[in-house]
N, C-alpha and C positions, 0 to 999 in steps of 0.2 A: 440155666445157661442163658447168656444174652441173646437177643433176637439177631437173626442173620442179617447181614447187609444184603439188600435187594439188588442183585446184579441184573436180572432179566429186565427190570424197568429202565435201566440206564445204559444198556449195552449199545444203543444205537444213537446216542446223543451227538456223536461226531459225524453222523451221516445224515443227509437230507432225507433219504428214503431207502427202505430195504425192499428189494424186489420180492414178490410173492414166492415163497419157497415152502414146500411141504416138508418141514423139518420133523423128523421122527426121533424121539428120544432114544439115546443109545445107552445100553447097559455097560457099565464100566467095571473093569477088574483092577483094583487098586492095591498096591503093596506098600505096607508101612514097615520098613526095616528098622532095626535098632541102630541108634546113632553111636559112633565111635570116635568122632573127631573132637579134639580139644574140649573134653569134659562137657560135651553137648548133652543136656538133660531134657531138652524139649522134644515134642512130637507134634506132628501137624494136625492130628485129629484126636479129639476126646472120645471116650466111649459113647457119650450122648450123641455126638455127631455121627459116629459110626452107625448107631442104631437107626438114625434118620436115613442115612444113605442106603443101608441094607433094606429098609422098608421101601425105598424107591426102586429096589431091584438090583442094586449094585453088589458086587462081590468084594469083600475087604479081607485081605490076608495080612496079619500082624505078626511080626517076629516075636517070639517069646522074650519077655523082659524089656520090650521096646518102651513101655510106658512106666516102668517101675520107678525110675529116678524122678519122674514127674508126679508120682503119687497115684498112678493109674495101673494097678496090677492086671495081669493077664485075664483073671476071672471076669473083670468088668468088660473087657473087650469080647470075651467068649459069650457072656450073657447078652451082649449087644448084637450078637449075630455074626461076629467076625470069625474067621478061621485063624487059630493061633498056630503058627508054624514053628517047628522046633529049631530051625536054622535059617540062615539068610538065603540059601540057594532057592528055596521055593518062592520066597518073597520077590527076589530079583528076576523071576520069570513072568511076573505080572505085566499086563499091558501098560499100566501106568505105575511108575515108581514115585512115591510122594515122601520126601524126606526133608529135614531142615537143612543140614549141611550138604554141600556138593559131594557126590560120591567119590570115594577113594579109587585108586587104580585097581585095587583088589575087588572092589564092589562093581566097577565097570566091567571087569572081566567076567563076572557072574551074569551079566545081562545077556539075553539071547539075541538082542538086536531088533531094530525096527520098533522100539518102544517109545513111550513118552516119559520124560523125566521132569518132575516138578520139584524144584528145590531152590534154596538161595544160591546165588552165584558167588558172592564174596570175592569179587574180582581181584582184590589185592593178593589173595592166596592162590590164584590160578596160574598155570603155566601152559606152554604150547602142547605138552603131552596130554593134558587134560582134555582140551578141545579135540585133539587128533584122535584120542581113544574113543570119544563119543562119536566123532565123525565116521570113524571106521565101522562102527556098529549101526550107522544110519539112524541115530537117535534124534528125536524131536525134543528140544529142551526149552523149558520156560523158567526164567529167573523170577522168583516170587517178589523180590524187591522192586522189580520193574513193571509188574502188572499194575494197571491203573484203575482207579474208581471213577465215578461220574464227575468228580471235581478235578480230574486229571492229576490225582495224587496217588502215591503208593500206599495202599491200605496197610500192607505189611510193615512198611517203614514207620507209618504213623503209630501202629500198635506197639511195635518194639521200641520206638523212640520214646513213647510215654514211659515205658518201664526203664529204659536206659537213662533217661533224664533224672528220674527219681533216684536211681541207684548211684549215678555219678555224684550227686550232692552228698548222699549218705556215705559212700566209699571215701570221697574226699574228706568228709568230716572225720572219719576214722583215721585216715592217713595223717591228717594234721594233728590229731589229738594224741596219737600214740608216740610218746616221747621216752618210752622205757629204755630204748637202746641208744639213745643219744643221737638218732638219725632222723628225728621228726621235730616239728616245731613245738609240739606239746600245747597246741592252741585250740581253744573251744570255738565253735562256729558262732554262737550267740554271745551277746554282751552280758556282763554282770556289772553291778554298780562300780564305777571307777575304772572299768576295763572295756576297751573298744572291741567290737565284734570282728570276726574274720572278714577279710576283703576278698570277694569272689567275682571273677570276670567270666561271663558266659559269652562265647562266640557263636552266634547263630540264633535267630529269633523264630526258628521253626518249632515243630512239635517237641523235639528232644530238648532244645534250648529253653523253651518256656516251661517245660516240666521241671528242668533243673532249677530254673529261677524260682518256681513256686516252692520246691523242696528246700532250697537254700534260704529263701526268705522265711519259710516256716521255722527254720532253726535259728532265726534271728541275725543272720549275717548281712553285711552290706553288699549289695549286688549291683554290678554294672553289666548291662546287656548290650552287646555290640552286634551290628549286622550291616550289610551293604545296602539293604533296602529300607529306606526311610519310612515307608508305609507300614512295614512290619513293626518297626520300632514305635511308631505312633500308636498302632493298635495295642501293643503291649503296655505302653505307658498309660493309655486310657483305662486299661483293666487294673493297673497298679500305679497310681500317681506318684508313689514314693520311689519307684524304680528309676535308676539312673540309666540313660540310654545314650549311646554314641555310635557314629558311623564308623565302620571298619576302614581305617587308613593306616598305613605302615607305621608312621610316627606316633599316631594316637594309640595304637595297639601296644607298641613298645613302651610308651609312657605308662599305660595302665598296668602292664605286666610287672614293671619294676616294683610296684607296691602291692601286688596281688599275693594272697596266700594260696588261693586255689583258682586254677583256670580250667574251664570246661570247654572243649571244642565240640561243637554240634552243628557243623555246616553241612549243607546239602551238596551232593556230588554234582558236577557240571560235566556233561558228556562222559559219565562213568567214573569220574575222578574228583575227589574233594579238592578244592583249591587250597594251596598252602599259603596261609596268611600270617604265620608267625615264623620268623627266621631264627636260625641258631644264635645269632648275636643277641636278639631280644630275649631268648631263653637264658643265655649266659649272664645277662644283666639282672635276672630275677634274684630275689633273696634266697639264700641257702635253705634247703628243705621245704621250699614251696612245692606245690603239687600240681601236676598237669594230668587231666583225664581226657583222653581223645576218643569220644564216642564215634567220631567219623572214621576211625581206623579201618573199618571194613571196606571203605571206599578210598583208601590211601592215606587218610589222616590230614589234619590241617596244620600240624606243627612240623617244621623241618626235621626235628629230632625224633619224630615218632617211629617206633618199631613195634611189630606185633608182639604181644605177650599172651599169656594163658592164665586160666584160673589156678593152675598149679604154681606158676611163677608170674604173678600179676604185675610186678613192678621192676623198674630198673632206674638207676640214677645217671643223669648226664648233666654236666655243668652244675652239679650240686642240687639239681631239681629232680624230684621223684616223678616218674612217668608211669601211668597206668593206661595200657593200650590194648584192652581185650576186645576182639571183634564180636564175640557172642556174649555180651554182658548179661543179656536177659536170661541166659541159660542158668544163671545162679538162682533164679526163682522159676524153676522149670514148670511148676504147677500153674502158676498165674500165666506164664508165657504160653503154655500149651493151650489154655483156654482162649487166650487172645488170638493165637494163630488159627485155631480151629474155627473161630467165629468168622474168619476171612476165607480159609481154604475150603471149608465144607460148601458154602454157597458157590464158590468158584467151580468145584467139581460138579455141582448140580447144574450149573450153566453149561459146562462142557457136555453134559448129557442132554440137556434140553435142546441144544442147538445141533444135535445129531452126531456128537463125538468131537474129538480133538480137531480134525482137519476142517470140518464145517464151521466149528466155533472160531477157529483162527481166521477163516475166510470172512466172517461177518462181524466179529466182535473186535474192534480196534483196540479197546481197552485191554483185552486179554492178549492181543497180538503184540502189544508194547513190551511184554515180557519175553517174547520169543527171541532166542539167540542162536538156535540150531533148528533147522527143518530137514528132517530125513538125512542128517549128516552134513548139511551145508550151512555154514555160518550166515546169519542174516544181519549182522552188525558190522558196518564198515570198519569202525575203530578196532574191533577185535581181529578182523581179518588182516588189517594192515599191521597191527602190533605183533601178532603171532605168526605172520607170514603164512596164512592159510587162505584158500579160495573162499570167496564170500559173494553173496548176492543180496540185493535189496528185497525186503519182504513184499513190497508193493509189486515187484516183478513176478514174484512167486504166486501171489494171490490175486493180483490185479487191483487197480485203484478203484475204490467204491465211491 
């Protein structure tokens, strides 16, 4: 397994000095429930990571079958020292609940209260009842996609974005090529003598966008990379001089989309929501049976026509354009994604322990605290409180400015 990211060496970089504190490592009780939402096949910890955490003195409870779809059977977790629970009830009694997707209403009802939830937030799929249910149980909740690393980036987003970017190019190639039912272009990504390659537009020069660019280029397509940050475009073009780059502007985007076969949206969220940079009019002007893949859909999407889809029903058509908007794309490769998640989550749990437990860690580690959205039932993000009409407080008031 890949080496862990070192959290302990970077946790204080945003602070001038940490006061002398006799931090005593805390033993954690961590529950890993089986995922049930939207064909979710990923798990947050591999058996190898569980073995390391158990050796550190932590208790791990895994629901039977939790890792099966990712290629990690119960026996591997049992051999690693975890307790394999026959049902979810025992798992949801643990002090820390660690899962990929946000818990369902039924899962929240099984929680005893006063616990810590570590999961993705997937804000686009949340509603007021979700936050109210967690608040009523005095839950402390961390959104994995908002926890930061030493470079002030989301390590989870980076790992999943690498996977999603590769998948977007490959899924797009499949949707373009499948012309069996007359509703696809029947077009190959790469060129053959006398035939031009597919034209691909990638919106966003972040990790997901660059991963999609590499995969699309590898298949021989003509790629245009667009972003609002000229420095990102410059860096991308230095790595690939043949790459066409343009700044995102409404008219420029619309012009590119008119001739695009495949458009991949991979923009970063701003204040919790991805900016919409492609209008319905621009999509309506695209060629029939062109393909849109919105990697950013879990943060709202960057196309005005984007709507959530699932692995069971992955596509829909609007304005004659095929849309693919699955928020958990990486779940389709559950084994790879679970290893990538575990490489991030296992060191995170070790840091929670080393700093004395959840509360002490949140007090001192601002990178970890960036993911906090509920503290003992109180919302800590203003935009969530205002949007869902719930009481909220600034985390700096709860923990003090360091």
